[in-house]
Structures are given as structure tokens and as C-alpha cells.
C-alpha positions, 0 to 999 in steps of 0.5 A, a space after each residue: 500500500 502507499 502512505 503518502 510518498 512511502 511504499 508500505 509492505 503490510 503483513 497481516 496476522 490473525 490468531 483466534 486466541 493469545 494462548 500461545 502468544 500474540 499475532 504480532 509475536 509470530 512475525 519473528 526474525 525468520 518471517 521478517 527476512 522472508 518478507 524483506 526478501 519478497 519486498 527486495 524482489 518487488 523493488 527490483 522489478 518495479 520502476 521508481 523506487 520509493 522509500 518503504 517500511 514494514 507494518 504488521 496488522 495483528 488481529 486476535 480472536 477478541 476482535 482486537 486490531 493492532 496496527 504496528 507501523 514501522 514494525 521492523 527494519 530491513 536492509 536491502 543489498 
């Protein structure tokens, strides 16, 4: 998505219960690396590179929605 002049990559996570942790906690380092790799590929194939950020939208079974802007940073080669 775009937020003004920033390209935002959004990971949406849902958990029906927080018994084993929150939805946001499932975006661990391994998942962050996979998202960054996918974003890097997209940016290589897309003309006009914009500044970008990674957001996480975490939804739990109690209908709570949490939007974590700039949830993590990634370095691109």
C-alpha cells in the first residue's frame, strides 16, 4: 500500500486466541527476512523506487486490531 510518498509492505496476522502468544509475536526474525526478501524482489522489478517500511496488522480472536507501523527494519543489498 502507499502512505503518502512511502511504499508500505503490510503483513497481516490473525490468531483466534493469545494462548500461545500474540499475532504480532509470530512475525519473528525468520518471517521478517522472508518478507524483506519478497519486498527486495518487488523493488527490483518495479520502476521508481520509493522509500518503504514494514507494518504488521495483528488481529486476535477478541476482535482486537493492532496496527504496528514501522514494525521492523530491513536492509536491502
